[in-house]
Structure formats: structure tokens, C-alpha cells
N, C-alpha and C positions, 0 to 999 in steps of 0.2 A: 658408308664405304662406297665411293664412286669408282667409275672407270675413267681412264684417260680420254681426253677429247682433243680434237684438232682445233687449234686456234689460228694457225697461220699457214701450215702446209702439211701434206701427208707425210713428207719426210720427217717433220717434227713429231707427228703422231707415231710413226714407226719407231722413232728413237725412244719414245715413251714406252711403247708396248714391249720393246726389246729388253727393257730392264726387268721384266717379269721372267723368272726362270721357267724353262720348259721342264715338265715333269717326266721322269722315267716311267716306264710301264708299271713298275712296282709301286712307285709313289702315287701315280695317278689312280691305280686301283684302290690303294689305301684311302686316299682322300674321297674318291667317288663312292666307295663302300660306306664310309662314314656319313657322307652327305645323303646317300640313299636311305640310311636308317634314321638320321637325326634332322635332316633338312637344315643344316647349319648354313647360315648366310656366309660365314667366313669360308667354309669349304667350297660353297658355290662360287664365291669370288675367286678363289684359288684356281678352280677348274676353268673358269671363264678366262681369266687373265693369262693363264699359261697357253691359251690357244688363240689369243687375239691376232697374232701375226699371221696365222693361217687364213683368217677372214680377209686380211688385206690381199693375200695371194689369190684367193678365189675371186674377190671383187675386181681385181685387175683383169680377169678374163672377160668381164662385161663392160670394160671401159669404153668400147666403141659404140655403145648404144645411145649416146647423147646425154647420159645422166652424169651428174657430178660424182666423181669417185668417192668423195666424202660421204655422200648420201648412200651410195652402195655399201660402203663399209659399215655405216650405221645400221642399215637393214640387215646386213650379214651378222652383225653383233647381236641383234635381236634374235636371229635364227640360232646363233650359238647358245645364247642364254636359254632359249626354249629347249634346245637339245640337252643342255646340262640338267635342266629340271626333270626331263623325262628319261634320262640315260639310266640304263640298268647295267651296272658293272659286271654282273654275273653272266652276261651273254658271251663274254670271251673275246671282245675286240676293243680297240682303243676308242676313246671318246671322239676324236676327230673323224674317225671312220664313220661313226653314226651321225655326227654333227654336220658333215658335209652336205647331206641331203637337205637339212633344215636351213643351212646358210644359203645354199643355192635357191631354195624355195622362196625365202623372203626377198632375196635380191631380184629374182625373176618376177615375182609378184609386184614389186615396186616398179620395175621397168614397164610392166604391162599397164599399170595404173597411170604412171606418169606420161606414157606415150599413147594412151588410148588404144592399145592393141587388142583388148579383149573384145571379141565379136560373138554375139549370141547366136549368130547364124552358122556356127561351126557344124560341119557335116557330122552326122551321127557316127559314121564309120571312122572318121578321123579322130573324134573325141574318144572313142573306145580304144583306138590305137595309142592315143596319148597316154591313157591309163595303163596300157600294156607295155609302154616303152621301157620302164625300169627293168622288167624281166628280160627284154630283148637286148637292152644295152647294159647288161650287168657286168660286162667284162672289166670295166674300170671303176665300178662303183665303190670298191673298198680301198682305193689308193689314197694314201695320205698326201696332201699338198706339200710340195717341197718348200723349204724356208725361203722367204722373200727378202731380198737384199735391198739396201738403199739405192743401188744402181738401177734397179728395176723400176723405180719410181721417177718418171720424167715429166710429171705434170707441174706447171708453174702457176696455175690459177689459184686464187684464194679459196681455200677449202675449210669448211667448218662442220663439226659434229656436235655443236653445243645446243642445237635445237631440241625441244622435247621429243621423245621418241613416239609419243602418241598425242592426240588432240586433248586428252585429259591431263596433260603435263605430268604423266607418270614417269618415274625415274627408271634407270636401267635395272636396278635391283628389284624394283617393284614387279618387273616382268617375271622374275623368278618365283613370285608368289601367285601370278596369274595362271588361269587355266587356258592354255593355248589350244589350237586345233590339234586333232589327232594326227598321227603319222600318215594315215591313208589320205586324209583330207589335204595335208600339206603336200604330199607327193602329187596328188591330182592338180592342186593349184600350181605347183611347180611346172608341171607339164603344159599348163595353159599359157605358154610363153611363145613369143614370136619365133624364137630359135627352134623350138620343137615343132611348131606349126610348119615352118619352112622345111624341116627335115622329113616330116611325115609325108608332105606332098611329094617330095623327091623319092621317098621310099616306095610309096604306092605306085608311082610312075614306072618303077622298075619291073613291076609284075605284069605278066601277060594275062590274057583273059581267064584262062583256067586257074592260074595261080590266085588271081584276085577272088574268083568264086570260092575257091577252097578256103582262102584266108577269111573271107566274109562269113562263111558257114561254120568254120572250125574255130577261128580265133576271135572274131568280132561278135558273133551271135551270143545273145544271152542264154540261148539253149542250143549249144553246139550239136551239129548233126554227126552221125557216125560216118566212118569212112565208107561203109557199104552203101548207105543211103545216098551220099554224094556221088559215089561211083556209078550207081544205077542212074542217077539224074544226068550224068555227063556221058554215060555209055562207055565207061572204062572200068578197069578192075579196082578192087579195094586197095591192092598193093600199089597201083599206079597213083591213086589219090594220096597215099602216104608219101610217095616219092615227090609228088608235086608240092605237098605241104612242107616237106623237108627243105626243098630247094627254095621255096618262097620264104621260109623263115630265115634261111641263110642270107638271102638278099636283104630282108628287112633288118636283120641283125647288123650286117655290114654297114648299112646306111645309118641306122639309128645310133651306132656306136659313136658317130661324129657329134652327137648331141653333147657329149661330155667333153669335147675338145675345145680349147680356147679359140676365140675368133682371131684370125690373122690381122695384123696391123693394117689399118685403112679399110677394113671391111665395112 
């Protein structure tokens, strides 16, 4: 039981995936609960195909990074299938809300690898902020992508999704049986993207000297210092340190929220 592939255009692919019905919250829970208990491939296929159009919507956000949209969709589909395998329907939210992190993670990781953007020399402070980013930028984490229409797809190049998804020629549904990376590993890998790197640099630049010291010692340190200890070191009160921390977090949150926004055309 395979998934639709693009053979000539993304428009054609969207037409294929649009034939799969979207599940209501009640139907999705019923199918997801059954899959959670039985690991039925048929149920997994239903959960995946009912959300394929959302992968296209998310992939479109990354179309200005120089990668073929078809490849981004393929990677996003792998993320979706991984999410289906790990989804717990008893947590109380829709599958796509959970799957969005996985979809973005696989797409961003592909962009990194294809463009050689992974740098081992990333500063320790920035790396720690990468991993803290989801908590800071959580304002839009649970939003479901809106439906993608044919009119939104304006690419004319020849696009294909018929290549094997991995070097070992494994199929799409094989992935549902594979053990993928854990959620924390996926999130960390997701943040190792050029987009996040760019936003982190901008966010840190917004902090003044005292704010940066407080953020380093309170948010970035493996062993966070108390407000009193930091206050004594800076010659200010404990309450003042708390205020500085609060205003620094607001600056970081405002900047890091942009991580989840689509890139403007021509960026």
C-alpha cells in the first residue's frame, strides 16, 4: 500500500492527495487509537494520507532555500510518517499539531545537509539557545496549517518524488516500522537550521550587557545561578535581576517567534 508520488508537477501531486478525505477529530481519534493499540498498517496509511496536504503547505514555507519543492515534500512526508508512528492519541490534541514539529524537523534537516549549512563551530551559547527556542517560541507551536489550494502552487519545474526515501531503497511504509529518533533529538536537529541560526544571532544582539549576563547564567548555564548570586555579582538587588531576566525573555520571545513564520517571497 503506497503513497501518491509526483511524476510531473506538484499540482498533479496535490490533486492526488486531495482525493484522500480529511478526518474529523472523532474519526481521527478512533483510527489513531486503533493504530496505537494494533499497529495496523492500514490505519497508519489512513492517518498519513489524511494529512499529506498539510505537508505541502509546510513545505511551501521553505521553498526559497534553493531546494526542489518535491524533495522538501518528500522529507516532510517522512516526518509525518514518523509522527504517526509515535503519536499518542490520549494526549488530547490533533495529529497534525504533533506532526508539525516532525515535518519541519525533517525538512530543515534536509536543507541543512543539502546546502552544507551545518557548522561544528557553533558557539555554545547559541547552541543552548537553539535547544531552548521551542519553549520561547511556543506561541504558535500548536497551530494547524491551513489548507493549501492549487492556486498557491506556482512552480513550473519538473518535480519528482519517486526516488527512494533512503539509501537502502526502503519504502514509505517501511518507515512506519523503523525506529526513528526521539522527539527531543528531532527538535534539537530541527533547530540546527540556518533560519534558527539567523534568528538567534538577531535575538542575542537585542540584549544589553546585563541582560546577556543574566540570560547566560540563568537560561543558558547547565547549572543556573540564583537571582541572589547574580545580583551580588552585578551589585544589584535580587528583584532587579528578576526584572532584567523578565525583560530579556520578552525580547528573546519576540524575536524567536519569527522562527515559525514563513519566509517572504524573494528572501
